[in-house]
C-alpha positions as CSV (number, residue, x, y, z in Angstrom):
1,X,-19.8,97.1,-12.0
2,X,-16.3,98.8,-10.4
3,X,-17.7,96.5,-7.3
4,X,-17.0,93.8,-9.1
5,X,-14.1,91.1,-8.3
6,X,-13.0,90.7,-11.9
7,X,-11.0,86.8,-11.4
8,X,-14.4,85.7,-10.1
9,X,-15.9,86.4,-13.2
10,X,-15.6,84.1,-16.7
11,X,-14.2,85.0,-20.1
12,X,-15.2,85.8,-23.1
13,X,-11.8,85.7,-25.7
14,X,-11.8,86.5,-29.0
15,X,-11.0,89.3,-31.4
16,X,-11.4,93.0,-31.8
17,X,-13.9,93.5,-34.6
18,X,-14.4,97.2,-34.3
19,X,-14.9,99.7,-31.2
20,X,-18.1,101.0,-30.6
21,X,-18.5,105.0,-30.7
22,X,-20.9,107.5,-28.8
23,X,-22.2,110.5,-29.6
24,X,-19.1,111.8,-28.3
25,X,-17.0,110.1,-30.4
26,X,-15.6,107.8,-27.3
27,X,-15.5,104.4,-27.2
28,X,-18.1,102.8,-25.0
29,X,-18.3,99.3,-26.4
30,X,-16.2,96.2,-28.9
31,X,-18.1,94.1,-31.2
32,X,-15.3,90.9,-31.2
33,X,-15.1,88.4,-34.5
34,X,-17.9,86.1,-33.0
35,X,-20.7,89.0,-32.6
36,X,-20.5,89.3,-29.1
37,X,-21.0,93.0,-28.3
38,X,-19.1,93.8,-25.4
39,X,-20.0,97.2,-23.4
40,X,-17.7,99.3,-21.4
41,X,-17.2,102.8,-20.1
42,X,-16.2,105.6,-22.0
43,X,-14.1,107.0,-19.2
44,X,-11.9,103.6,-20.4
45,X,-11.8,105.2,-24.0
46,X,-8.4,106.2,-23.8
47,X,-6.6,103.4,-22.6
48,X,-8.7,100.7,-24.4
49,X,-7.6,102.6,-27.5
50,X,-4.2,102.8,-26.3
51,X,-4.0,98.9,-25.4
52,X,-6.5,97.4,-28.3
53,X,-5.8,97.2,-32.1
54,X,-8.0,95.4,-34.4
55,X,-7.4,91.5,-34.8
56,X,-6.1,91.6,-31.3
57,X,-7.3,88.8,-29.2
58,X,-8.5,89.8,-25.7
59,X,-9.7,88.2,-22.5
60,X,-12.9,90.0,-21.3
61,X,-14.2,88.9,-17.9
62,X,-17.5,90.7,-17.3
63,X,-21.6,90.2,-16.3
64,X,-23.5,88.4,-19.7
65,X,-26.5,89.8,-20.2
66,X,-30.5,87.1,-20.5
67,X,-32.2,88.5,-24.5
68,X,-29.1,89.8,-25.8
69,X,-25.1,89.0,-26.5
70,X,-23.7,91.5,-24.6
71,X,-21.2,90.9,-22.3
72,X,-20.8,94.2,-19.3
73,X,-17.0,94.4,-19.2
74,X,-15.1,94.5,-15.3
75,X,-11.6,94.6,-16.8
76,X,-10.7,93.3,-20.2
77,X,-6.7,92.1,-20.4
78,X,-4.8,93.4,-24.0
79,X,-2.8,90.7,-25.8
80,X,0.7,92.2,-24.2
81,X,0.2,95.1,-21.2
82,X,-2.0,96.1,-18.3
83,X,-4.9,94.7,-17.7
84,X,-8.0,97.9,-18.1
85,X,-10.1,97.5,-15.3
86,X,-13.6,99.4,-14.4
87,X,-13.5,100.9,-10.9
88,X,-15.3,104.0,-12.1
89,X,-15.0,107.2,-13.8
90,X,-13.1,109.2,-10.6
91,X,-13.5,112.4,-9.3
92,X,-14.3,115.1,-11.5
93,X,-14.9,112.7,-14.8
94,X,-17.1,114.9,-17.2
95,X,-18.6,114.0,-20.3
96,X,-16.6,115.5,-22.9
97,X,-17.7,119.1,-24.9
98,X,-18.5,117.7,-28.5
99,X,-18.6,121.3,-30.7
100,X,-21.7,121.1,-32.1
101,X,-22.6,124.1,-34.8
102,X,-26.6,123.0,-35.3
103,X,-25.7,121.4,-38.6
104,X,-28.2,118.6,-39.3
105,X,-26.7,115.8,-41.9
106,X,-29.0,113.2,-43.4
107,X,-28.4,110.1,-44.1
108,X,-29.6,106.4,-45.2
109,X,-28.4,103.3,-44.4
110,X,-29.5,99.3,-44.0
111,X,-29.5,98.3,-40.4
112,X,-26.8,95.0,-39.8
113,X,-27.3,95.0,-36.0
114,X,-28.6,96.5,-33.2
115,X,-26.7,98.2,-31.0
116,X,-27.0,98.1,-26.3
117,X,-26.7,100.0,-23.6
118,X,-25.0,98.5,-20.4
119,X,-28.4,96.9,-19.3
120,X,-29.7,95.2,-22.7
121,X,-31.7,98.5,-24.2
122,X,-30.9,99.9,-27.7
123,X,-29.1,103.0,-27.6
124,X,-28.2,102.4,-31.7
125,X,-27.2,101.2,-34.4
126,X,-24.7,99.8,-36.8
127,X,-25.2,100.2,-40.8
128,X,-23.8,98.2,-43.2
129,X,-21.2,100.6,-44.3
130,X,-20.0,101.3,-41.3
131,X,-21.6,104.2,-39.3
132,X,-23.6,103.6,-36.6
133,X,-26.4,105.9,-35.1
134,X,-26.7,106.4,-31.8
135,X,-30.7,107.6,-30.5
136,X,-31.8,107.7,-26.8
137,X,-32.6,104.8,-24.7
138,X,-35.6,106.4,-24.3
139,X,-36.7,106.7,-27.8
140,X,-35.8,103.2,-28.7
141,X,-39.5,101.7,-28.1
142,X,-41.1,103.8,-30.0
143,X,-38.6,102.7,-33.5
144,X,-38.6,99.6,-33.1
145,X,-40.2,99.2,-36.2
146,X,-37.2,100.7,-37.8
147,X,-34.4,99.4,-35.9
148,X,-34.6,96.4,-37.7
149,X,-31.7,93.9,-38.7
150,X,-31.6,94.3,-42.6
151,X,-34.1,97.1,-42.7
152,X,-33.2,100.4,-44.4
153,X,-33.2,103.9,-42.6
154,X,-33.2,106.9,-42.2
155,X,-31.5,109.3,-40.2
156,X,-30.8,112.8,-39.6
157,X,-28.4,114.2,-36.6
158,X,-25.0,115.5,-35.6
159,X,-22.5,113.8,-37.4
160,X,-19.1,113.0,-36.2
161,X,-15.9,111.5,-37.7
162,X,-13.7,110.0,-35.4
163,X,-10.2,108.0,-36.1
164,X,-12.5,104.8,-35.6
165,X,-16.0,105.6,-38.1
166,X,-18.3,107.9,-37.6
167,X,-21.0,109.0,-36.2
168,X,-24.5,110.8,-36.0
169,X,-26.5,111.4,-33.1
170,X,-29.8,110.9,-34.4
171,X,-32.7,113.3,-33.7
172,X,-34.8,112.2,-35.9
173,X,-35.6,108.9,-38.1
174,X,-37.6,107.0,-40.3
175,X,-37.4,104.2,-43.0
176,X,-35.8,106.4,-45.6
177,X,-34.2,110.2,-45.2
178,X,-38.0,111.2,-46.6
179,X,-39.2,110.1,-44.8
180,X,-37.6,110.9,-41.0
181,X,-40.0,112.7,-38.0
182,X,-38.7,113.6,-34.8
183,X,-37.0,111.1,-31.6
184,X,-39.7,111.1,-29.5
185,X,-38.4,113.3,-26.4
186,X,-37.7,112.3,-23.0
187,X,-40.5,111.6,-21.1
188,X,-40.5,113.9,-17.1
189,X,-40.5,111.8,-14.1
């Protein structure tokens, strides 16, 4: 989205309710107090974390998607300070390596809301206790019967604590912790 002129895009205003965290512990989205979900690229995580605090009113310029309450951010204007703009990850930007000791956690909760990727595909859920469960986008369709707001789910996967809450990178999911099954493998093309 770094090729779009943010000053020609609509402005969405709202107060930051919470950060959305990915399985690497990086911010890759925002939830505003009105329920709007804002997708942000992970390479902006540090800038967003420094400039925006929970409760702050921000302006987001971006592209709204059909069929989901999601805006893909091109630029974010914090209450004070410099505009945060997506100009791509830059050269030499690698995904961070997350320490993985091989241990897996089992967890249960109730789905509060679905979380989406930049194309509107489901790639996780926010549980009612604030824990984020991340699933690979290719698995979302096969898991749709479990990914329903208000429904309980069980999950197993890698647990990561961050300053903005816990996230579980799921490798198994079911209606409760006793009925989890492995997520479908990514199809080979």
